[in-house]
C-alpha positions in Angstrom: -0.3 23.3 12.9 0.0 20.6 15.7 -1.2 17.2 14.5 -4.5 17.2 16.8 -5.5 20.6 15.5 -4.8 19.6 11.9 -6.9 16.4 12.4 -9.6 18.6 13.9 -9.6 21.0 11.1 -9.7 18.2 8.5 -12.7 16.6 10.4 -14.4 19.9 10.3 -13.9 20.6 6.7 -14.1 17.2 5.3 -17.6 17.6 4.3 -17.2 20.9 2.7 -14.2 19.8 0.7 -14.1 17.2 -2.1 -12.7 13.9 -1.1 -10.2 12.7 -3.6 -9.4 9.0 -4.0 -6.8 6.7 -6.0 -6.9 3.0 -5.2 -4.0 0.8 -6.3 -3.3 -2.7 -6.1 0.6 -2.9 -5.1 2.3 -6.2 -4.2 -1.0 -7.8 -4.1 -2.3 -5.2 -1.5 -5.2 -2.9 -2.5 -4.0 0.7 -1.1 -6.5 3.5 -1.2 -4.9 7.2 -1.2 -7.2 9.9 0.1 -6.9 13.7 0.1 -9.1 16.7 0.9 -6.2 19.0 0.0 -6.9 21.6 -3.3 -3.1 21.0 -3.9 -3.1 17.3 -4.8 -4.9 16.0 -7.9 -5.2 12.1 -8.2 -4.8 11.8 -12.0 -4.2 8.6 -13.6 -1.1 8.1 -15.6 -0.4 5.2 -18.2 2.6 3.7 -16.1 0.1 3.3 -13.0 -3.3 2.7 -15.0 -2.7 -1.3 -14.8 -2.4 -1.0 -10.9 -5.7 0.9 -10.6 -8.1 -1.4 -8.4 -12.0 -1.1 -7.8 -11.6 -3.6 -4.9 -12.3 -2.7 -1.3 -9.0 -1.4 0.1 -6.9 -3.1 2.8 -4.8 0.0 3.6 -6.3 3.5 3.5 -3.7 6.2 3.6 -4.5 10.2 3.7 -1.6 12.0 2.2 -0.9 15.7 3.2 1.3 18.2 1.4 3.7 20.2 3.7 4.7 21.7 6.0 4.9 18.8 8.3 2.9 19.1 11.7 4.6 18.6 15.0 3.6 15.2 16.3 4.4 13.6 19.8 6.8 10.8 19.1 6.8 8.9 22.2 9.1 5.9 22.5 11.8 5.4 20.2 11.4 1.5 18.9 14.1 1.5 16.1 16.7 3.6 14.1 18.3 3.1 10.9 21.0 5.7 12.0 20.4 7.8 9.1 17.5 7.3 6.7 14.7 6.6 9.0 13.5 6.0 12.5 10.4 4.6 14.2 8.7 5.5 17.3 5.7 4.1 19.3 3.0 6.5 20.9 -0.3 5.5 22.1 -0.8 2.3 20.2 0.4 4.1 16.8 3.6 3.8 14.9 5.2 6.8 14.0 7.9 7.0 11.2 10.2 9.7 10.7 12.0 9.8 7.2 15.1 11.8 6.4 15.4 13.4 9.8 18.8 15.2 10.3 20.0 16.1 13.8 22.0 19.0 12.9 19.1 21.1 11.3 16.0 19.0 12.3 14.9 18.8 8.8 12.2 16.1 7.9 11.3 14.9 4.5 8.3 12.8 5.7 6.2 11.8 8.8 4.0 8.8 8.9 1.5 7.8 11.4 -0.2 4.2 11.3 -2.5 2.1 13.4 -1.3 -0.9 15.2 -1.9 -3.1 11.9 -1.1 -0.7 9.3 -4.4 -0.7 7.7 -4.8 3.1 8.1 -2.6 6.0 8.4 -1.4 9.5 7.4 1.4 10.5 5.5 2.8 14.1 5.7 5.4 15.3 3.2 7.6 18.4 3.6 6.7 19.7 0.2 3.8 22.2 -0.3 2.7 21.0 -3.7 4.0 17.8 -5.3 3.4 17.3 -9.0 1.4 14.4 -10.1 4.5 12.8 -11.8 6.2 12.9 -8.3 3.3 12.4 -6.2 3.6 8.4 -5.5 7.1 8.6 -5.7 7.3 11.4 -3.0 5.1 9.8 -0.7 5.7 5.9 -1.2 9.4 6.4 -2.2 12.0 4.4 -0.6 12.2 3.7 2.2 8.9 4.6 3.4 6.4 2.7 1.0 8.8 -0.3 1.5 8.4 -0.2 5.3 4.7 0.3 5.4 4.0 -2.5 2.9 6.4 -5.1 4.3 5.1 -4.3 7.9 1.5 -4.8 6.7 2.3 -8.0 5.1 4.2 -9.8 7.7 2.0 -8.6 10.7 -0.9 -9.9 8.7 0.7 -13.4 7.9 2.3 -12.6 4.4 5.9 -12.2 3.5 8.3 -9.9 1.5 11.4 -11.2 -0.2 14.5 -9.9 -2.0 13.9 -11.7 -5.1 12.8 -11.7 -8.9 9.4 -13.1 -9.4 8.2 -15.0 -12.8 4.9 -16.4 -13.7 6.1 -19.1 -16.2 3.0 -20.5 -18.0 1.1 -20.3 -14.8 3.6 -21.7 -12.6 5.3 -19.1 -10.0 9.0 -19.2 -9.5 11.1 -16.9 -7.4 14.9 -16.2 -7.9 16.3 -15.0 -4.5 19.4 -13.3 -3.6 21.0 -10.2 -2.2 22.3 -7.3 -4.5 24.7 -8.5 -7.0 23.6 -12.3 -7.3 21.8 -11.9 -10.5 18.1 -11.2 -9.9 18.3 -8.2 -12.6 20.1 -10.4 -15.1 17.6 -13.1 -14.6 14.7 -10.8 -15.0 16.2 -9.7 -18.4 16.5 -13.3 -19.6 12.8 -14.1 -19.1 11.5 -10.9 -20.6 11.1 -12.0 -24.1 10.4 -15.7 -23.5 7.0 -17.0 -24.7 4.8 -17.6 -21.9 6.6 -16.0 -19.3 5.8 -12.8 -17.3 8.2 -10.9 -15.1 6.1 -9.9 -12.0 8.9 -8.1 -10.3 12.8 -7.8 -10.8 13.8 -7.0 -7.1 11.1 -7.4 -4.5 8.2 -9.7 -4.4 5.2 -10.3 -1.8 4.1 -13.8 -1.0 0.5 -14.0 0.1 -1.3 -16.9 1.4 -4.8 -17.7 0.0 -6.6 -21.2 1.0 -3.5 -22.7 2.1 -1.3 -21.7 -0.9 1.3 -19.0 -1.2 1.1 -16.7 -4.4 3.7 -14.4 -5.7 3.0 -10.6 -6.4 5.6 -8.1 -7.7 6.1 -5.2 -5.8 6.7 -1.7 -7.7 9.9 0.2 -6.5 8.6 3.8 -6.3 11.3 6.3 -6.0 13.5 4.2 -8.3 12.0 5.7 -11.6 9.5 4.3 -14.3 11.4 1.2 -15.1 10.9 -0.5 -11.9 7.0 -0.6 -12.3 6.2 -4.3 -12.2 3.2 -6.5 -13.3 0.0 -6.5 -11.2 -0.4 -10.1 -12.1 0.4 -13.1 -9.6 1.2 -16.8 -9.9 1.1 -19.7 -7.3 4.4 -20.2 -5.7 6.0 -23.6 -6.9 9.7 -23.2 -7.1 12.5 -21.2 -5.2 16.0 -20.7 -6.4 18.7 -19.2 -4.5 20.9 -17.4 -7.0 24.7 -17.5 -7.4 26.7 -16.5 -10.7 28.7 -19.2 -12.4 30.2 -20.6 -15.7 27.6 -23.2 -16.2 23.9 -23.8 -15.3 23.9 -26.3 -12.0 21.2 -27.0 -9.6 21.8 -28.2 -5.9 18.8 -29.3 -3.8 18.6 -27.8 -0.4 17.3 -29.1 2.8 14.1 -27.5 4.4 16.4 -26.0 7.3 19.0 -24.7 5.0 16.1 -23.1 2.6 14.5 -21.5 5.7 17.8 -20.0 6.8 18.2 -18.6 3.3 14.8 -17.1 3.1 15.4 -15.3 6.3 18.6 -13.6 5.3 17.0 -12.4 2.3 13.8 -11.2 3.6 12.7 -7.8 4.9 11.3 -8.5 8.5 9.9 -6.0 11.0 12.8 -6.5 13.4 11.3 -3.9 15.8 8.2 -5.9 16.4 8.4 -9.2 18.5 5.0 -10.4 17.1 6.0 -9.7 13.5 9.4 -11.6 13.9 7.5 -14.5 15.4 5.2 -14.5 12.4 8.4 -14.4 10.0 9.6 -17.6 11.4 6.3 -19.3 11.0 5.7 -18.2 7.6 8.8 -19.2 6.2 9.0 -22.5 8.0 5.8 -23.4 6.3 7.2 -21.9 2.9 10.2 -24.2 3.2 8.3 -27.3 4.0 6.0 -26.9 1.3 8.0 -25.5 -1.6 11.0 -27.1 -3.2 14.1 -25.1 -2.9 17.4 -25.2 -4.7 20.7 -23.4 -4.9 20.9 -22.2 -8.8 24.3 -21.3 -10.5 23.7 -20.0 -13.9 25.4 -18.7 -16.9 23.9 -15.4 -18.1 22.4 -16.3 -21.4 19.0 -17.7 -22.5 20.1 -21.1 -21.9 19.7 -20.4 -18.2 15.8 -20.1 -19.0 15.9 -23.4 -20.9 17.7 -25.1 -17.8 15.2 -23.8 -15.1 12.3 -25.0 -17.3 13.8 -28.5 -17.8 13.9 -28.8 -13.8 10.1 -28.5 -13.7 
């Protein structure tokens, strides 16, 4: 069914069909999922109960089981040359995920407004099970693309980092894959007074002039990567290196800024978004002490970081 016809059908029947809603706080962003489809049931499961929110949503997403309708793509803006591509059509962003030129297959189609505050996600599956529902719709890369785009366009940020709330103080350990984020997360897990916010990706959201750390769940990677819904004020940044002993080296603001940019997930397809990225990270580098941390992977690394203060 063409997208326009499907939209008219949904509008016409929405009053007759029961609206189903699920509202979650993911990465500090309140997202409401809506469906009128009898094939989708929003049932709470223990792994997601801590993320359920009663707050007014910042993003509203209507989810639809397959088949995926045809939709006018418009101008191609960005291509990952494999996993996904992005188009621009009449002020809307159109993501195609899992498209293959050879057989024209498509795993997902997502259509969002200018500021990523509302959108539609169509899944090429007639009836996803509840266990796979959020993994299916928000699984990598689509959930990450939507959330990071929303955050950067609205003055916040996303980093490849491990986030810790250590007795009320927010610390992030930043670095690309292989630098020790997961190892560092495991070292903090059982330490008294410490709460792991996320082991892989964090959102930095600004409130009253101060940035706060929020963990981002990694849907599509299994249950083990659901993060804490908590937050902490950002007070320290460490750029990780593996080493034979625990050492720390202060960084200049300029070096901290360049390191933040390298490990960010900026919307490279948006000139406005990229401009905001530079301004956001310049402010963070100016306000938050940053250091390079070489650490030995045992509990002494946690004690060392705590002594730094």
